[in-house]
N, C-alpha and C positions, 0 to 999 in steps of 0.2 A: 424367719430371720428379719432383723430390723432393716437390712438392705432392701428387702422386697416391700415391707410394710410402709416404708417412707418413700423411697424413690418411685415405687409403682404408682404413686398418686399422680404422677405426670401422665400416665396412660389411661385411656378409657376403652372399654370394649362394648360399646353400645351402637346401635344402627344410626341414631341421630348424630352422635359425635363423628362416626365414620363418614357420614354424608357430608358434614361440614368440612371435615379434614380433607377428603379427596376433592371436594369442590375448590378448596383453597390451593391444593396442589396443582389443579388444572389452571387456576388463575396465575399461579407462580410460573407455570410453563409458558403461558402467553407473555407474561412480563419478561421472561428470559429471552424469548424470541425477539421482542421489541428492542431490548437492550443490545442484543447481538447485532441486529440490523442497523442500529444507530451507532455501532462501533464502540459501545461501552462494555468492553470485554471483561473488565474487573467486576462490574456488577453482574454480568452474565455468569461468571465463575462463582460468585457468591450465591446467586440464585440456585445454581446446580447443587452447591453444597447444602443449602437449606432444604431443598427437595429430598436429597439423599438422607438427611438426618430425620426428616419427618416420616418418610415411608419405611425407614430401616426396620422398626419393630414389626410392621405388618409383613414385610418380606421375610425376615429371619424367622418369625414365629409361624409363617405360612397361614396367616389369618388376617384378611384384608380389613376386618372390623376393628382391629387394634390400631389406634392412632393416638398421638399426643392430644391432650385436652385442647379443644378448639380455641380457648382463650390464649393458650401459649402460642398457638400458631398465629393468631392475630397479632400478638405482641411482636412476633418475628417478622411478619410480612408488611405491616403498616408502613414502616420506613421505606421498604422496597417499592411499594405502590407510590408513595409520595415522591421518591427520588425519580421514578420513571415518568410520572405524570405531572406533578406540580411541586417540584423541589423547593420553590421560593416560599411555600407556605411553612416550611420548617425553619424557624428563626434560630434554632440552636441544633447541636448534634445530639441532644438528649434522646429523642426517639430512636435514632440509629443505634445508640449504645444500649438502650433497652433491648433492641433486637439482638445485639451481640451477646448481651447477658443471657437472654433466653436461649439462644443457640448454644451457648456454653453449658447451660444447665442441662438441656436435652442431650447434648453430646456426652457430658459427664455421666449422666444416668445410663445411656446406652452402652458406654464403655464398661460400666459396672455390671450391666445386665448380661452382656453377650461376650465378654472376654474373661480372662483369668484375674483381671483387676477387681478388687473389692473396694467399695467406697462408701463410707458412712455419709449420711446426708449432710451433716454439718461440714464435713470436708468438701463435699460437692459445692456447698454454698461459698466456702472460702475460695474454691477454684473459680467460681463465677466471677467474684470480685477481681481476682488476679488476672483471669483471662480477658475481662473487659478492658482493663488497663493495658495489658500486653498487646491486645489486638489493635487498640488505638495507636500505640507506638509503632507496631509493625505495619499497619495500614499507611500511615504517613511516611514511614521510612521507605516503603515500596514505591509510593508515589514520587518521593524525592529521587530515588535511584532511577526510575524511569525518566523523570524530567532531565536529570543530569546526563544520562547516557543515550537516551533516544530522542531528546528534544521535545517531549510532550510538555503540557502546561497544567498538570494536576495541581501542583503547588507553586512552581516558579512561573507565575503568570504576569510578570512585569512589575509587580510591586517590589518594594525594597525588601532585602532579607530580614530587616527588623520587623517590618509590618507582617510579613508572612509568619515569622516566628511567633509574634503575638497572637496571630490567628490560631496557630497550631497549639499554643499554650492554652488558649481558651477551650479548644477541643479536648485537650488532655484533662482540663478541670471538669468539663462536662462528663467525660468518661469516668473520672473518679467519683463524682457525685452520683452518677447513674449506677455505677457498679455497686457502691455501698447500698443505695436505695433498693436496687434489685435484690441484693442478698437479703436485706431485711424483709422485703415483700415476699420472696420465695420461702424464707424461713417461717413467716406467718402462715403461708399457704400449707406448708408441710404439717404444721401443728393443728390447723383448723379443718382441713378437707378430708373426707373419707377416702380410703384406698380405692384403687381401680377394681373393676368387676371381672372375675373369672379369667385372670391372666396367669398363665404358668410359664415360668422362665426356665431356660435350659440350665442344668446343673453346672456349677462352677468346677473348674479343674482344681485339684488339691494344690494349695499354695505352700511353698516352702520358703519361709522368710529367712532361712539361714543360708541362702544360696550365694550371697555375695558379701562376705565379711573378711576383713584382714586388718591388721593394725600397722602395716608397713607400706611405704610407697613402693612403686614398681622398681625393680633392680636397676634399669637404665637411669632412672632419676636419682637413685641413691648414689650411683657411681658418678653421675654428673656433678652433683652437689659436693660430695666428699668433705663435708664440714661436720666436725664433731658437735655434740650437744653443747659442750662448754663454750665453743666459739659462737654458736648460734645465740646462746644466752647473752654472751658478751656483746655481740652485734646489736641485740635488742636493747641492752642497757645503754649503749653508746647513742643510739638513735633517740631514746627517751631523754637522755641528757641534752642532746642537740635540740630537741623540741622545747625543753625548758629554757635553754639559752635563747632560742628563737622567740619565745614568749617574752622574755625580758627585753630583748632588742625591740620587739614590736611595741611593747608598752612605752619604751623610751622614745621611739619614733612616732608614737600615737597612730600606729598602723592597726586600725581596728579589725579589718578582715583577717590579717595574719594572726593577731592576738586571739580572736575567736576560734580560728582553725587550730591554733596551737593548744588552747585549753581543751577543746573538744577532742583533739587527737590524743593528748596525754591521758584524758579520761578513758578513752577506748583502749589504749595500749595497756592499761592496768586492769582491764576486764578479765583477762585470763587468771591473774592473781586473785581477783575477787571471786571468780567461779571456783577456784581451787579452795579458797578459805570457806566460802559459803556452802558449796555443794560437794566438796571433796572430789571434783572432777579435774584431773590433771591433764592439761593440754600438752601435746608434743611441742618441744622448743621450736621446731620448724614451723608449726602453725602460728605460734606466737610471733616469730620473726616475720612471717608472711603478713600478718595483720599490721604489725608495727611499721614494716616497710611501706605498705600502702598509705598509711596515715602520714608518715614522714615525708614521702614524696609529694603528697598533696599539700602539706604545709609549706614545703619549699617552693612549690609552684605558686601558691598564693603570695608568698613573700617577693619573688622576683622571676621565677622560671617560666610561668605561664605566658608572660608577655615577651620574654627574651629567648626562649628555647623552643624551637619548632618541635611539634609532636609531643611535648611534655604532657599536655592535657590529655592526649590520646593514651599515652602510657599509663597515667594515673587512673584514667577511667577503666581501662582494661584490668588493671591490677585491683582496683576497688571493686569492680564487678565480680572478679574471681572470688574475693573475700565474701561478698554478699551471696554469691552462688554457693560457696562452701557452707555459710551459715544456714542458708535455705535447705541445702542437702542434709545437713546434720539434723535439723529440726524435723523435716518431713520424714526422713528415714527413722528417726526416733519415734515419731507418731505411728509410722507403719509397723514398727516392732511392738510398741506398747498396746495399741488398740487392735483387738482381735478382728473387728469388723472391717479393717482396712488392710489391703495388700496391694503394693505397688511394685511390679517387676522393674528391674534395672532400666530397661529401655524406655519404659513409660516415665520413670522417675527422671530420666535425662530430659525428656520433653517438659516435665513439670518445672524443672530447674530453669530451663530457658525462659519459660513464661514468667516465673517468679522474678528473674533478673530483669527482664524487659519491663515488667510492672514496676519494679523498684526504680529502674531508670526513668520511667515516666514520672513517678512521684518526685524523684530528685530534680528533674527538669522543672517541674512545677514549683518546687521549693526555691530553686535558683531564680525563676521568673518573679515569684511573689516577693522574695527577699530583695531583688534588684529594684522592684517597683517601690517597696517600702523605704529602703535606704535612700533612693533618689528623691522621694518626696520629703524625707526628713533632712536632706542636704548632706548625707554622708556618702562615702565611697562604697560601692557595692561590695558585699562580702562574698557573694557567689555570682560571678559575672557571666552573662550570656552574650554571645556575639553573632546573633542572627541565626537563620534557619540552618545554614550549612554547619555551623558549630554544633547545634543541637542534634542534627541527624548523624554527624560523624561520631558524636558522643555515644549515640545508641548503637552504632556499628561496633565500636570498641567495647561497649557493654556486652554485646553478644559474644565477641571473641573471648572476653574474660570468662563469661558464663560457660562457654564450650570447654575452655581449659579446666575449670573447676569441676564441671559435671562429668567430664571424662576421667579426671583424676579421682573424683570423689568416691567411686565404688572401690577404689584400690587403697585409699588412704584415710577416709573420714568415717567409715562405718564403725570402727572401734569406738569413736567418741559417741556416735549415735546410740550404740548399745549401752554405754555408760549413762547417757542421758535418759534412755528408756528405763534403766534400772532405778534411776533417781525418781522418775515419774511413779514407778511402782512403790517406792518407799514412801513418797508423799501421799499416795492414795491409801496405802496401808495405815499410815498415821491418822488420816482423816477418818477412816472406817473404825478405828479403835476409840475415837473420841465419843 
């Protein structure tokens, strides 16, 4: 199977590779002890995780000679060595994020090898990019939470919130560049390097891709909403009209941020109609209302509410994140249905959606930062305003809340759309094959 032909390239079953591998595991163990004695418990926990990932194939396959290729282990441990011994030599966070990307690739491969999850190698590469971005966001969010609640100084070290936020944005940019570069590098590796030697994987459990499908929301939610399809469509049209009026007002007042958000928002709210016309995929009126509401509240916030209404930004972030999570769920689930080499159980898909939304949140914060920098230098009012590190981290918290909402609801409400999208993939593929 392609699963083994491709992903097994990460493993080697040779005495020399095993010697290097176990030597570096021993070195990691020493570094873990040093970090624990110095009170660097977050790095100690990371080292324990890395050791577990490296030795997992040898333990599960009961063959100590089976280890990840030594150069993957080196990519993983160099930043740990540098952080423990000479952190000042690392001028950027790029080595650290290469380590994160490598860990993500090894972990994705091992999940595919030893669980019921099936993962095509290209999907694993996409997961590497998403995980690198998500882990950057989660790492800084965890540091911020510890600083705020326990008085540590991982991020909040006496600098102004704006200075700290700029530093974190640079880290997010490094994570983005590194994640994409690592994905391209690992893709080249999969195409060029020969498979591992003499490695037999345990058989996969039979996968049932039909196990979680329905086209209706849970009964409690249906009763709570109690809104007919006609009223949902009417509410959507009213908000679209309000967005158009807001655009006219913004142009009259020369309010560029609101005008840009209104134009972008209107375009997105008509996406369901475009999808219906182009691909004959009809979205439920409730989903269309959901998307339109998120766009409408964001546009109102840009016009006046972000500065004048407490927690408005948090509400829009949670709602927008739920929409992003829903889109990610539909797409990943459709790929799961369409591609035979991929199988993602519901619980694993839930985790993937959280990573997807966190990664999207990091990209959004980068866009806000770069847009603010550009508009400030050009002498315009910022279109997407950031207000220091606390604003950024709270945004990520509410992104996670919105993701949890959509990922929890997704298995009960969005699978029907995923099946229709997978059918459309099948139609497109059939047309290409007949040409």
